[in-house]
Structures are given as structure tokens and as C-alpha cells.
N, CA, C and O atoms as a CHARMM CRD file, in Angstrom:
* protein
*
  368
    1    1 MET  N      2.40500  -0.06700  11.04200 PROA 1      0.00000
    2    1 MET  CA     2.49800  -0.00100   9.59600 PROA 1      0.00000
    3    1 MET  C      2.11000   1.39800   9.14900 PROA 1      0.00000
    4    1 MET  O      1.28500   2.06000   9.77900 PROA 1      0.00000
    5    2 CYS  N      2.69900   1.82800   8.08100 PROA 2      0.00000
    6    2 CYS  CA     2.39000   3.13100   7.51000 PROA 2      0.00000
    7    2 CYS  C      0.93400   3.14000   7.04200 PROA 2      0.00000
    8    2 CYS  O      0.50500   2.23200   6.32900 PROA 2      0.00000
    9    3 ARG  N      0.18700   4.14200   7.43200 PROA 3      0.00000
   10    3 ARG  CA    -1.22800   4.19400   7.06700 PROA 3      0.00000
   11    3 ARG  C     -1.44500   4.33000   5.57100 PROA 3      0.00000
   12    3 ARG  O     -2.51300   3.97600   5.07200 PROA 3      0.00000
   13    4 ASN  N     -0.46400   4.83100   4.84800 PROA 4      0.00000
   14    4 ASN  CA    -0.62000   5.01600   3.40800 PROA 4      0.00000
   15    4 ASN  C     -0.41500   3.72700   2.62200 PROA 4      0.00000
   16    4 ASN  O     -0.73900   3.66900   1.43500 PROA 4      0.00000
   17    5 ILE  N      0.11300   2.70600   3.26100 PROA 5      0.00000
   18    5 ILE  CA     0.28800   1.43000   2.57200 PROA 5      0.00000
   19    5 ILE  C     -0.98200   0.62000   2.79800 PROA 5      0.00000
   20    5 ILE  O     -1.32100   0.28000   3.93200 PROA 5      0.00000
   21    6 ARG  N     -1.66900   0.31800   1.72200 PROA 6      0.00000
   22    6 ARG  CA    -2.94900  -0.38200   1.79100 PROA 6      0.00000
   23    6 ARG  C     -2.76500  -1.86500   1.51100 PROA 6      0.00000
   24    6 ARG  O     -1.83400  -2.27900   0.82000 PROA 6      0.00000
   25    7 THR  N     -3.68500  -2.66000   2.07200 PROA 7      0.00000
   26    7 THR  CA    -3.71600  -4.08300   1.76100 PROA 7      0.00000
   27    7 THR  C     -4.03900  -4.23500   0.28500 PROA 7      0.00000
   28    7 THR  O     -4.97600  -3.61600  -0.21900 PROA 7      0.00000
   29    8 LEU  N     -3.27200  -5.05200  -0.40000 PROA 8      0.00000
   30    8 LEU  CA    -3.47000  -5.23300  -1.83700 PROA 8      0.00000
   31    8 LEU  C     -3.88000  -6.65600  -2.19600 PROA 8      0.00000
   32    8 LEU  O     -4.23200  -6.92900  -3.34400 PROA 8      0.00000
   33    9 HSD  N     -3.83700  -7.55600  -1.23300 PROA 9      0.00000
   34    9 HSD  CA    -4.12900  -8.96900  -1.49700 PROA 9      0.00000
   35    9 HSD  C     -5.62800  -9.25100  -1.49900 PROA 9      0.00000
   36    9 HSD  O     -6.38000  -8.69200  -0.70100 PROA 9      0.00000
   37   10 ASN  N     -6.03900 -10.11000  -2.39300 PROA 10     0.00000
   38   10 ASN  CA    -7.38500 -10.66600  -2.46300 PROA 10     0.00000
   39   10 ASN  C     -8.45300  -9.63200  -2.79400 PROA 10     0.00000
   40   10 ASN  O     -9.49100  -9.56600  -2.13600 PROA 10     0.00000
   41   11 PHE  N     -8.19300  -8.83500  -3.80700 PROA 11     0.00000
   42   11 PHE  CA    -9.19000  -7.90000  -4.31600 PROA 11     0.00000
   43   11 PHE  C     -9.56200  -8.27900  -5.73700 PROA 11     0.00000
   44   11 PHE  O     -8.76800  -8.86800  -6.47100 PROA 11     0.00000
   45   12 GLU  N    -10.76300  -7.93700  -6.10300 PROA 12     0.00000
   46   12 GLU  CA   -11.21600  -8.12000  -7.46600 PROA 12     0.00000
   47   12 GLU  C    -11.58400  -6.76200  -8.01800 PROA 12     0.00000
   48   12 GLU  O    -12.49400  -6.14600  -7.46300 PROA 12     0.00000
   49   13 PRO  N    -10.97000  -6.24700  -9.04400 PROA 13     0.00000
   50   13 PRO  CA    -9.83400  -6.83400  -9.76400 PROA 13     0.00000
   51   13 PRO  C     -8.55600  -6.77300  -8.91700 PROA 13     0.00000
   52   13 PRO  O     -8.46600  -5.99500  -7.96700 PROA 13     0.00000
   53   14 PRO  N     -7.58000  -7.60000  -9.27600 PROA 14     0.00000
   54   14 PRO  CA    -6.31700  -7.61900  -8.51400 PROA 14     0.00000
   55   14 PRO  C     -5.62700  -6.26000  -8.52500 PROA 14     0.00000
   56   14 PRO  O     -5.90900  -5.40600  -9.36500 PROA 14     0.00000
   57   15 ALA  N     -4.72500  -6.08500  -7.58100 PROA 15     0.00000
   58   15 ALA  CA    -3.97900  -4.82500  -7.46500 PROA 15     0.00000
   59   15 ALA  C     -3.26500  -4.52300  -8.78000 PROA 15     0.00000
   60   15 ALA  O     -2.68100  -5.40600  -9.40900 PROA 15     0.00000
   61   16 SER  N     -3.32600  -3.25900  -9.17700 PROA 16     0.00000
   62   16 SER  CA    -2.65700  -2.83500 -10.40400 PROA 16     0.00000
   63   16 SER  C     -1.17000  -2.62100 -10.13900 PROA 16     0.00000
   64   16 SER  O     -0.73700  -2.55400  -8.98900 PROA 16     0.00000
   65   17 GLU  N     -0.40900  -2.51600 -11.19900 PROA 17     0.00000
   66   17 GLU  CA     1.02300  -2.23200 -11.05600 PROA 17     0.00000
   67   17 GLU  C      1.23400  -0.88200 -10.38600 PROA 17     0.00000
   68   17 GLU  O      2.17600  -0.71100  -9.61100 PROA 17     0.00000
   69   18 ASP  N      0.36300   0.07500 -10.68100 PROA 18     0.00000
   70   18 ASP  CA     0.46500   1.39800 -10.04700 PROA 18     0.00000
   71   18 ASP  C      0.26100   1.30900  -8.53600 PROA 18     0.00000
   72   18 ASP  O      0.96400   1.97000  -7.77200 PROA 18     0.00000
   73   19 GLU  N     -0.69900   0.49400  -8.10800 PROA 19     0.00000
   74   19 GLU  CA    -0.94000   0.33400  -6.67600 PROA 19     0.00000
   75   19 GLU  C      0.24700  -0.34000  -5.97800 PROA 19     0.00000
   76   19 GLU  O      0.63100   0.05200  -4.87600 PROA 19     0.00000
   77   20 VAL  N      0.81100  -1.33900  -6.61900 PROA 20     0.00000
   78   20 VAL  CA     1.96500  -2.03500  -6.05300 PROA 20     0.00000
   79   20 VAL  C      3.15800  -1.07200  -5.98400 PROA 20     0.00000
   80   20 VAL  O      3.87700  -1.03900  -4.98500 PROA 20     0.00000
   81   21 HSD  N      3.35800  -0.30400  -7.03300 PROA 21     0.00000
   82   21 HSD  CA     4.45900   0.66700  -7.05600 PROA 21     0.00000
   83   21 HSD  C      4.27000   1.73200  -5.97400 PROA 21     0.00000
   84   21 HSD  O      5.22800   2.10500  -5.29700 PROA 21     0.00000
   85   22 ALA  N      3.03900   2.22100  -5.81000 PROA 22     0.00000
   86   22 ALA  CA     2.76700   3.23400  -4.79100 PROA 22     0.00000
   87   22 ALA  C      3.04000   2.69600  -3.38600 PROA 22     0.00000
   88   22 ALA  O      3.57300   3.41300  -2.54000 PROA 22     0.00000
   89   23 ALA  N      2.67900   1.44800  -3.13800 PROA 23     0.00000
   90   23 ALA  CA     2.94300   0.84300  -1.82700 PROA 23     0.00000
   91   23 ALA  C      4.45000   0.70000  -1.60800 PROA 23     0.00000
   92   23 ALA  O      4.94700   0.95500  -0.51100 PROA 23     0.00000
   93   24 ALA  N      5.17500   0.29400  -2.65200 PROA 24     0.00000
   94   24 ALA  CA     6.63300   0.16200  -2.54800 PROA 24     0.00000
   95   24 ALA  C      7.27600   1.52400  -2.28000 PROA 24     0.00000
   96   24 ALA  O      8.19200   1.63600  -1.46600 PROA 24     0.00000
   97   25 LEU  N      6.79600   2.54100  -2.96000 PROA 25     0.00000
   98   25 LEU  CA     7.31600   3.89300  -2.75500 PROA 25     0.00000
   99   25 LEU  C      7.08600   4.34700  -1.31600 PROA 25     0.00000
  100   25 LEU  O      7.99100   4.90400  -0.69500 PROA 25     0.00000
  101   26 GLN  N      5.89500   4.11900  -0.78000 PROA 26     0.00000
  102   26 GLN  CA     5.59400   4.50000   0.60500 PROA 26     0.00000
  103   26 GLN  C      6.49000   3.74400   1.57900 PROA 26     0.00000
  104   26 GLN  O      6.95700   4.31200   2.56600 PROA 26     0.00000
  105   27 PHE  N      6.73200   2.46000   1.30100 PROA 27     0.00000
  106   27 PHE  CA     7.59500   1.65900   2.16900 PROA 27     0.00000
  107   27 PHE  C      9.01700   2.21300   2.18300 PROA 27     0.00000
  108   27 PHE  O      9.61600   2.37400   3.24600 PROA 27     0.00000
  109   28 VAL  N      9.55100   2.50100   1.00500 PROA 28     0.00000
  110   28 VAL  CA    10.92100   3.02900   0.91600 PROA 28     0.00000
  111   28 VAL  C     11.00000   4.40500   1.57200 PROA 28     0.00000
  112   28 VAL  O     11.98000   4.70700   2.25200 PROA 28     0.00000
  113   29 ARG  N      9.99400   5.22900   1.38000 PROA 29     0.00000
  114   29 ARG  CA     9.96700   6.53900   2.04100 PROA 29     0.00000
  115   29 ARG  C      9.98700   6.37600   3.55600 PROA 29     0.00000
  116   29 ARG  O     10.70100   7.09000   4.26000 PROA 29     0.00000
  117   30 LYS  N      9.19300   5.42700   4.04800 PROA 30     0.00000
  118   30 LYS  CA     9.09200   5.21700   5.48900 PROA 30     0.00000
  119   30 LYS  C     10.43000   4.75700   6.06600 PROA 30     0.00000
  120   30 LYS  O     10.90700   5.32500   7.04900 PROA 30     0.00000
  121   31 ILE  N     11.03600   3.73600   5.46700 PROA 31     0.00000
  122   31 ILE  CA    12.26100   3.21100   6.07300 PROA 31     0.00000
  123   31 ILE  C     13.47300   4.09900   5.82600 PROA 31     0.00000
  124   31 ILE  O     14.43600   4.05700   6.59200 PROA 31     0.00000
  125   32 SER  N     13.43700   4.90900   4.75500 PROA 32     0.00000
  126   32 SER  CA    14.56700   5.80300   4.50200 PROA 32     0.00000
  127   32 SER  C     14.42900   7.11200   5.27700 PROA 32     0.00000
  128   32 SER  O     15.40700   7.82900   5.48700 PROA 32     0.00000
  129   33 GLY  N     13.21100   7.40900   5.69400 PROA 33     0.00000
  130   33 GLY  CA    12.97500   8.64000   6.44300 PROA 33     0.00000
  131   33 GLY  C     12.92600   9.87900   5.58100 PROA 33     0.00000
  132   33 GLY  O     13.09300  10.99200   6.08100 PROA 33     0.00000
  133   34 THR  N     12.69800   9.70300   4.29200 PROA 34     0.00000
  134   34 THR  CA    12.64200  10.85200   3.39600 PROA 34     0.00000
  135   34 THR  C     11.59300  10.62600   2.31100 PROA 34     0.00000
  136   34 THR  O     11.38200   9.50000   1.86200 PROA 34     0.00000
  137   35 THR  N     10.94800  11.69500   1.90300 PROA 35     0.00000
  138   35 THR  CA     9.97500  11.57900   0.81000 PROA 35     0.00000
  139   35 THR  C     10.62500  11.84000  -0.53700 PROA 35     0.00000
  140   35 THR  O     10.14100  11.37300  -1.56800 PROA 35     0.00000
  141   36 LYS  N     11.71800  12.58400  -0.52600 PROA 36     0.00000
  142   36 LYS  CA    12.44300  12.87000  -1.76800 PROA 36     0.00000
  143   36 LYS  C     13.93100  12.74600  -1.47100 PROA 36     0.00000
  144   36 LYS  O     14.48700  13.52900  -0.70000 PROA 36     0.00000
  145   37 PRO  N     14.56900  11.75800  -2.08500 PROA 37     0.00000
  146   37 PRO  CA    15.99400  11.55700  -1.80500 PROA 37     0.00000
  147   37 PRO  C     16.86300  12.65200  -2.41900 PROA 37     0.00000
  148   37 PRO  O     16.46300  13.33200  -3.36500 PROA 37     0.00000
  149   38 SER  N     18.03900  12.80200  -1.86900 PROA 38     0.00000
  150   38 SER  CA    19.00700  13.74200  -2.44200 PROA 38     0.00000
  151   38 SER  C     19.46200  13.20400  -3.79000 PROA 38     0.00000
  152   38 SER  O     19.24500  12.03300  -4.10300 PROA 38     0.00000
  153   39 LYS  N     20.08600  14.05200  -4.57700 PROA 39     0.00000
  154   39 LYS  CA    20.61100  13.61500  -5.88400 PROA 39     0.00000
  155   39 LYS  C     21.56800  12.43600  -5.71500 PROA 39     0.00000
  156   39 LYS  O     21.58600  11.52000  -6.53700 PROA 39     0.00000
  157   40 ALA  N     22.36700  12.46600  -4.63800 PROA 40     0.00000
  158   40 ALA  CA    23.33800  11.40000  -4.39400 PROA 40     0.00000
  159   40 ALA  C     22.65500  10.06300  -4.12000 PROA 40     0.00000
  160   40 ALA  O     23.21900   9.00900  -4.41000 PROA 40     0.00000
  161   41 ASN  N     21.43500  10.10000  -3.55900 PROA 41     0.00000
  162   41 ASN  CA    20.73100   8.86500  -3.19900 PROA 41     0.00000
  163   41 ASN  C     19.58000   8.50700  -4.12700 PROA 41     0.00000
  164   41 ASN  O     18.92600   7.48200  -3.93600 PROA 41     0.00000
  165   42 GLU  N     19.32900   9.33600  -5.12200 PROA 42     0.00000
  166   42 GLU  CA    18.17300   9.14000  -5.99000 PROA 42     0.00000
  167   42 GLU  C     18.17100   7.78300  -6.69400 PROA 42     0.00000
  168   42 GLU  O     17.13200   7.12500  -6.74800 PROA 42     0.00000
  169   43 ALA  N     19.28900   7.36200  -7.22200 PROA 43     0.00000
  170   43 ALA  CA    19.36300   6.08800  -7.95400 PROA 43     0.00000
  171   43 ALA  C     19.10700   4.90200  -7.02200 PROA 43     0.00000
  172   43 ALA  O     18.37200   3.98100  -7.37600 PROA 43     0.00000
  173   44 VAL  N     19.71200   4.92400  -5.83700 PROA 44     0.00000
  174   44 VAL  CA    19.50900   3.80900  -4.89600 PROA 44     0.00000
  175   44 VAL  C     18.05800   3.78200  -4.41300 PROA 44     0.00000
  176   44 VAL  O     17.47300   2.71200  -4.24700 PROA 44     0.00000
  177   45 PHE  N     17.49400   4.94400  -4.19200 PROA 45     0.00000
  178   45 PHE  CA    16.10700   5.07200  -3.74900 PROA 45     0.00000
  179   45 PHE  C     15.17500   4.46200  -4.80500 PROA 45     0.00000
  180   45 PHE  O     14.31600   3.64100  -4.48400 PROA 45     0.00000
  181   46 GLN  N     15.35200   4.86900  -6.05800 PROA 46     0.00000
  182   46 GLN  CA    14.50900   4.35700  -7.14400 PROA 46     0.00000
  183   46 GLN  C     14.70300   2.86100  -7.36400 PROA 46     0.00000
  184   46 GLN  O     13.74400   2.14100  -7.64000 PROA 46     0.00000
  185   47 ARG  N     15.94100   2.39500  -7.24100 PROA 47     0.00000
  186   47 ARG  CA    16.20700   0.95900  -7.39600 PROA 47     0.00000
  187   47 ARG  C     15.49000   0.17900  -6.28500 PROA 47     0.00000
  188   47 ARG  O     14.91200  -0.87700  -6.54100 PROA 47     0.00000
  189   48 ALA  N     15.52800   0.69500  -5.06300 PROA 48     0.00000
  190   48 ALA  CA    14.84100   0.03300  -3.95300 PROA 48     0.00000
  191   48 ALA  C     13.33900  -0.02800  -4.21500 PROA 48     0.00000
  192   48 ALA  O     12.71200  -1.06100  -3.98000 PROA 48     0.00000
  193   49 VAL  N     12.76400   1.05800  -4.69400 PROA 49     0.00000
  194   49 VAL  CA    11.32200   1.07800  -4.99400 PROA 49     0.00000
  195   49 VAL  C     10.99900   0.01500  -6.04400 PROA 49     0.00000
  196   49 VAL  O     10.04600  -0.74900  -5.88300 PROA 49     0.00000
  197   50 GLU  N     11.78700  -0.03500  -7.11400 PROA 50     0.00000
  198   50 GLU  CA    11.52600  -1.00900  -8.18500 PROA 50     0.00000
  199   50 GLU  C     11.67500  -2.44300  -7.69600 PROA 50     0.00000
  200   50 GLU  O     10.86400  -3.30300  -8.04000 PROA 50     0.00000
  201   51 GLU  N     12.70400  -2.70600  -6.89900 PROA 51     0.00000
  202   51 GLU  CA    12.92200  -4.06800  -6.40300 PROA 51     0.00000
  203   51 GLU  C     11.81200  -4.48800  -5.43400 PROA 51     0.00000
  204   51 GLU  O     11.34200  -5.62400  -5.48200 PROA 51     0.00000
  205   52 ILE  N     11.40200  -3.58600  -4.57200 PROA 52     0.00000
  206   52 ILE  CA    10.32900  -3.91000  -3.62200 PROA 52     0.00000
  207   52 ILE  C      9.00800  -4.09400  -4.36500 PROA 52     0.00000
  208   52 ILE  O      8.23300  -4.98500  -4.01800 PROA 52     0.00000
  209   53 ALA  N      8.74000  -3.28200  -5.36700 PROA 53     0.00000
  210   53 ALA  CA     7.52600  -3.44500  -6.16700 PROA 53     0.00000
  211   53 ALA  C      7.54800  -4.80100  -6.87500 PROA 53     0.00000
  212   53 ALA  O      6.53200  -5.49300  -6.93700 PROA 53     0.00000
  213   54 HSD  N      8.70800  -5.16900  -7.40400 PROA 54     0.00000
  214   54 HSD  CA     8.84500  -6.44400  -8.12000 PROA 54     0.00000
  215   54 HSD  C      8.56300  -7.62300  -7.18200 PROA 54     0.00000
  216   54 HSD  O      7.76700  -8.50200  -7.51300 PROA 54     0.00000
  217   55 ILE  N      9.20400  -7.64300  -6.03300 PROA 55     0.00000
  218   55 ILE  CA     9.01000  -8.76100  -5.11100 PROA 55     0.00000
  219   55 ILE  C      7.60800  -8.74100  -4.51100 PROA 55     0.00000
  220   55 ILE  O      7.05500  -9.79500  -4.19600 PROA 55     0.00000
  221   56 SER  N      7.03100  -7.55900  -4.34900 PROA 56     0.00000
  222   56 SER  CA     5.66100  -7.46300  -3.84900 PROA 56     0.00000
  223   56 SER  C      4.68700  -8.06700  -4.84600 PROA 56     0.00000
  224   56 SER  O      3.74500  -8.75700  -4.45500 PROA 56     0.00000
  225   57 ARG  N      4.90700  -7.81600  -6.12500 PROA 57     0.00000
  226   57 ARG  CA     4.05100  -8.41100  -7.16100 PROA 57     0.00000
  227   57 ARG  C      4.14100  -9.92400  -7.10400 PROA 57     0.00000
  228   57 ARG  O      3.12500 -10.61100  -7.20900 PROA 57     0.00000
  229   58 HSD  N      5.36600 -10.45800  -6.93600 PROA 58     0.00000
  230   58 HSD  CA     5.52400 -11.91200  -6.80300 PROA 58     0.00000
  231   58 HSD  C      4.76000 -12.42800  -5.58500 PROA 58     0.00000
  232   58 HSD  O      4.07800 -13.45000  -5.66400 PROA 58     0.00000
  233   59 LEU  N      4.87400 -11.72600  -4.46800 PROA 59     0.00000
  234   59 LEU  CA     4.16000 -12.12700  -3.26300 PROA 59     0.00000
  235   59 LEU  C      2.65600 -12.16400  -3.51700 PROA 59     0.00000
  236   59 LEU  O      2.00000 -13.15700  -3.20300 PROA 59     0.00000
  237   60 LEU  N      2.11100 -11.10000  -4.07900 PROA 60     0.00000
  238   60 LEU  CA     0.67600 -11.04200  -4.33600 PROA 60     0.00000
  239   60 LEU  C      0.22900 -12.14000  -5.29300 PROA 60     0.00000
  240   60 LEU  O     -0.84300 -12.72000  -5.12300 PROA 60     0.00000
  241   61 ASP  N      1.05000 -12.42000  -6.29400 PROA 61     0.00000
  242   61 ASP  CA     0.70400 -13.46400  -7.26100 PROA 61     0.00000
  243   61 ASP  C      0.74400 -14.85900  -6.65100 PROA 61     0.00000
  244   61 ASP  O      0.00000 -15.74300  -7.07800 PROA 61     0.00000
  245   62 ASP  N      1.60300 -15.06600  -5.65700 PROA 62     0.00000
  246   62 ASP  CA     1.80800 -16.39900  -5.09100 PROA 62     0.00000
  247   62 ASP  C      0.96500 -16.69200  -3.85200 PROA 62     0.00000
  248   62 ASP  O      0.81800 -17.85300  -3.47200 PROA 62     0.00000
  249   63 LEU  N      0.40800 -15.65600  -3.21600 PROA 63     0.00000
  250   63 LEU  CA    -0.41900 -15.90300  -2.02700 PROA 63     0.00000
  251   63 LEU  C     -1.66800 -16.68500  -2.40400 PROA 63     0.00000
  252   63 LEU  O     -2.24800 -16.47700  -3.47000 PROA 63     0.00000
  253   64 VAL  N     -2.07600 -17.59000  -1.51300 PROA 64     0.00000
  254   64 VAL  CA    -3.24500 -18.43200  -1.74300 PROA 64     0.00000
  255   64 VAL  C     -4.25800 -18.16200  -0.64500 PROA 64     0.00000
  256   64 VAL  O     -3.89400 -18.01300   0.52100 PROA 64     0.00000
  257   65 THR  N     -5.52000 -18.10000  -1.01400 PROA 65     0.00000
  258   65 THR  CA    -6.58500 -17.92500  -0.03700 PROA 65     0.00000
  259   65 THR  C     -7.84000 -18.63900  -0.52000 PROA 65     0.00000
  260   65 THR  O     -8.05200 -18.81000  -1.72100 PROA 65     0.00000
  261   66 VAL  N     -8.66700 -19.05000   0.43400 PROA 66     0.00000
  262   66 VAL  CA    -9.95300 -19.64400   0.08300 PROA 66     0.00000
  263   66 VAL  C    -11.07300 -18.62100   0.27800 PROA 66     0.00000
  264   66 VAL  O    -12.22600 -18.88000  -0.06700 PROA 66     0.00000
  265   67 ALA  N    -10.72600 -17.46500   0.83100 PROA 67     0.00000
  266   67 ALA  CA   -11.72400 -16.41100   1.04600 PROA 67     0.00000
  267   67 ALA  C    -12.12100 -15.79700  -0.29200 PROA 67     0.00000
  268   67 ALA  O    -11.30000 -15.70400  -1.20400 PROA 67     0.00000
  269   68 PRO  N    -13.36300 -15.38500  -0.40700 PROA 68     0.00000
  270   68 PRO  CA   -13.77200 -14.72800  -1.65200 PROA 68     0.00000
  271   68 PRO  C    -13.07000 -13.38200  -1.78700 PROA 68     0.00000
  272   68 PRO  O    -12.76600 -12.74000  -0.78200 PROA 68     0.00000
  273   69 PRO  N    -12.81300 -12.95300  -3.01400 PROA 69     0.00000
  274   69 PRO  CA   -12.15700 -11.66000  -3.20900 PROA 69     0.00000
  275   69 PRO  C    -12.99000 -10.52800  -2.61800 PROA 69     0.00000
  276   69 PRO  O    -14.22000 -10.56300  -2.64700 PROA 69     0.00000
  277   70 ARG  N    -12.29800  -9.52600  -2.08100 PROA 70     0.00000
  278   70 ARG  CA   -12.96700  -8.36400  -1.50800 PROA 70     0.00000
  279   70 ARG  C    -13.29100  -7.36000  -2.60600 PROA 70     0.00000
  280   70 ARG  O    -12.61700  -7.28000  -3.63200 PROA 70     0.00000
  281   71 ASP  N    -14.34600  -6.60200  -2.35000 PROA 71     0.00000
  282   71 ASP  CA   -14.77800  -5.56400  -3.27300 PROA 71     0.00000
  283   71 ASP  C    -14.16300  -4.23500  -2.83700 PROA 71     0.00000
  284   71 ASP  O    -14.25300  -3.86400  -1.66700 PROA 71     0.00000
  285   72 ARG  N    -13.55200  -3.53200  -3.75300 PROA 72     0.00000
  286   72 ARG  CA   -12.87400  -2.27600  -3.42600 PROA 72     0.00000
  287   72 ARG  C    -13.82900  -1.21900  -2.88600 PROA 72     0.00000
  288   72 ARG  O    -13.49300  -0.51100  -1.93700 PROA 72     0.00000
  289   73 GLU  N    -14.99200  -1.10500  -3.46600 PROA 73     0.00000
  290   73 GLU  CA   -15.96000  -0.09400  -3.01400 PROA 73     0.00000
  291   73 GLU  C    -16.44900  -0.39300  -1.60000 PROA 73     0.00000
  292   73 GLU  O    -16.57400   0.51700  -0.78000 PROA 73     0.00000
  293   74 THR  N    -16.72200  -1.65700  -1.31400 PROA 74     0.00000
  294   74 THR  CA   -17.16700  -2.03600   0.02400 PROA 74     0.00000
  295   74 THR  C    -16.08400  -1.73600   1.04600 PROA 74     0.00000
  296   74 THR  O    -16.37300  -1.20700   2.12000 PROA 74     0.00000
  297   75 GLU  N    -14.84100  -2.06800   0.72300 PROA 75     0.00000
  298   75 GLU  CA   -13.73100  -1.80500   1.64200 PROA 75     0.00000
  299   75 GLU  C    -13.52000  -0.30600   1.83400 PROA 75     0.00000
  300   75 GLU  O    -13.22200   0.13700   2.94300 PROA 75     0.00000
  301   76 ALA  N    -13.67100   0.47300   0.77500 PROA 76     0.00000
  302   76 ALA  CA   -13.53500   1.93300   0.88400 PROA 76     0.00000
  303   76 ALA  C    -14.63900   2.50600   1.77600 PROA 76     0.00000
  304   76 ALA  O    -14.38700   3.40200   2.58200 PROA 76     0.00000
  305   77 MET  N    -15.84800   1.99300   1.63000 PROA 77     0.00000
  306   77 MET  CA   -16.96000   2.45200   2.46100 PROA 77     0.00000
  307   77 MET  C    -16.68200   2.11700   3.93000 PROA 77     0.00000
  308   77 MET  O    -16.90500   2.95800   4.80100 PROA 77     0.00000
  309   78 ARG  N    -16.20600   0.92500   4.21300 PROA 78     0.00000
  310   78 ARG  CA   -15.87700   0.53800   5.58800 PROA 78     0.00000
  311   78 ARG  C    -14.78500   1.44500   6.16100 PROA 78     0.00000
  312   78 ARG  O    -14.85000   1.84100   7.32500 PROA 78     0.00000
  313   79 ALA  N    -13.79300   1.76900   5.34800 PROA 79     0.00000
  314   79 ALA  CA   -12.71200   2.64900   5.81300 PROA 79     0.00000
  315   79 ALA  C    -13.25700   4.03900   6.13600 PROA 79     0.00000
  316   79 ALA  O    -12.85800   4.64100   7.13300 PROA 79     0.00000
  317   80 ARG  N    -14.16400   4.55400   5.30500 PROA 80     0.00000
  318   80 ARG  CA   -14.76700   5.86000   5.57500 PROA 80     0.00000
  319   80 ARG  C    -15.57200   5.82400   6.87400 PROA 80     0.00000
  320   80 ARG  O    -15.55100   6.77800   7.65200 PROA 80     0.00000
  321   81 GLU  N    -16.28400   4.71400   7.10300 PROA 81     0.00000
  322   81 GLU  CA   -17.05800   4.57600   8.33500 PROA 81     0.00000
  323   81 GLU  C    -16.14400   4.53000   9.55900 PROA 81     0.00000
  324   81 GLU  O    -16.44200   5.15400  10.57700 PROA 81     0.00000
  325   82 ARG  N    -15.04000   3.80000   9.46500 PROA 82     0.00000
  326   82 ARG  CA   -14.08100   3.74400  10.57700 PROA 82     0.00000
  327   82 ARG  C    -13.51100   5.12700  10.85800 PROA 82     0.00000
  328   82 ARG  O    -13.36100   5.52400  12.01400 PROA 82     0.00000
  329   83 PHE  N    -13.19600   5.85200   9.79900 PROA 83     0.00000
  330   83 PHE  CA   -12.66800   7.20800   9.94900 PROA 83     0.00000
  331   83 PHE  C    -13.69200   8.10900  10.63800 PROA 83     0.00000
  332   83 PHE  O    -13.34400   8.86600  11.54400 PROA 83     0.00000
  333   84 ALA  N    -14.94400   8.02800  10.21300 PROA 84     0.00000
  334   84 ALA  CA   -16.00100   8.86600  10.80500 PROA 84     0.00000
  335   84 ALA  C    -16.17400   8.53500  12.28400 PROA 84     0.00000
  336   84 ALA  O    -16.33200   9.44100  13.10200 PROA 84     0.00000
  337   85 ARG  N    -16.14700   7.23900  12.64300 PROA 85     0.00000
  338   85 ARG  CA   -16.27100   6.85700  14.05800 PROA 85     0.00000
  339   85 ARG  C    -15.07800   7.38100  14.86000 PROA 85     0.00000
  340   85 ARG  O    -15.25100   7.86800  15.97700 PROA 85     0.00000
  341   86 ARG  N    -13.88200   7.28400  14.30300 PROA 86     0.00000
  342   86 ARG  CA   -12.67400   7.76500  14.98600 PROA 86     0.00000
  343   86 ARG  C    -12.75400   9.27200  15.18700 PROA 86     0.00000
  344   86 ARG  O    -12.43600   9.76800  16.26800 PROA 86     0.00000
  345   87 GLU  N    -13.16900  10.00000  14.17100 PROA 87     0.00000
  346   87 GLU  CA   -13.31200  11.45200  14.27200 PROA 87     0.00000
  347   87 GLU  C    -14.36300  11.82500  15.31400 PROA 87     0.00000
  348   87 GLU  O    -14.17500  12.77200  16.07700 PROA 87     0.00000
  349   88 ALA  N    -15.46900  11.08000  15.34800 PROA 88     0.00000
  350   88 ALA  CA   -16.52300  11.36500  16.31700 PROA 88     0.00000
  351   88 ALA  C    -16.02600  11.14500  17.74400 PROA 88     0.00000
  352   88 ALA  O    -16.37000  11.90800  18.64600 PROA 88     0.00000
  353   89 ARG  N    -15.21500  10.10000  17.95000 PROA 89     0.00000
  354   89 ARG  CA   -14.65900   9.84500  19.27900 PROA 89     0.00000
  355   89 ARG  C    -13.71900  10.96300  19.69100 PROA 89     0.00000
  356   89 ARG  O    -13.72300  11.38300  20.84800 PROA 89     0.00000
  357   90 LEU  N    -12.92200  11.44500  18.76300 PROA 90     0.00000
  358   90 LEU  CA   -11.96600  12.51700  19.06900 PROA 90     0.00000
  359   90 LEU  C    -12.68300  13.83200  19.33900 PROA 90     0.00000
  360   90 LEU  O    -12.23500  14.62300  20.16900 PROA 90     0.00000
  361   91 ALA  N    -13.78500  14.07000  18.64900 PROA 91     0.00000
  362   91 ALA  CA   -14.51400  15.32500  18.79500 PROA 91     0.00000
  363   91 ALA  C    -15.35700  15.33900  20.07500 PROA 91     0.00000
  364   91 ALA  O    -15.62100  16.40300  20.63500 PROA 91     0.00000
  365   92 GLY  N    -15.77200  14.17400  20.52700 PROA 92     0.00000
  366   92 GLY  CA   -16.69600  14.16600  21.65600 PROA 92     0.00000
  367   92 GLY  C    -16.15700  13.62400  22.88100 PROA 92     0.00000
  368   92 GLY  O    -16.85700  13.57200  23.89300 PROA 92     0.00000
């Protein structure tokens, strides 16, 4: 999976529209192999981003879990710790 696409399910507060759109954009960039489409492909690229964002929002709204919602700050701290451990392994 693309490292820039973050888990958006089961957070408090729920994922914003901007976060869902950013994940859709990263997905389309990944599968299209381009970060900026040509003028000829710009409309199809943007339509794909909008459609994927739309269906992703439906997915997030419809998923069910019994787990308590995750805290964004706690998850960010854990990610920083994982990064620091990975960097330490690479350096040593």
C-alpha cells in the first residue's frame, strides 16, 4: 500500500472530507503512475479522484466496529516512534 494513504476508519473525530479526498488523490496518483496528469487526461484524473473519494466516504460511513475509536494524537505518536525505531535500525 502507498505509505501516503493513511487509515481513516474508526477515528474520533471521523475522517474529514479533505482527508478522504487526499487519500483518493494518492490512490489515483499511485495507480495512474503520475502525480500531475497531462491536459488530455486531467478531466478523467479528477473524475476518478472524485468518484473514489465519494465511494470511500460511503465505505467509511458504512463500516461497523465494536472497537473504541482511536485517538489521532496517540496514533501519530506511535507512528513517530515506529519511524524512530526504523531509522535507528538503518543507522546502526
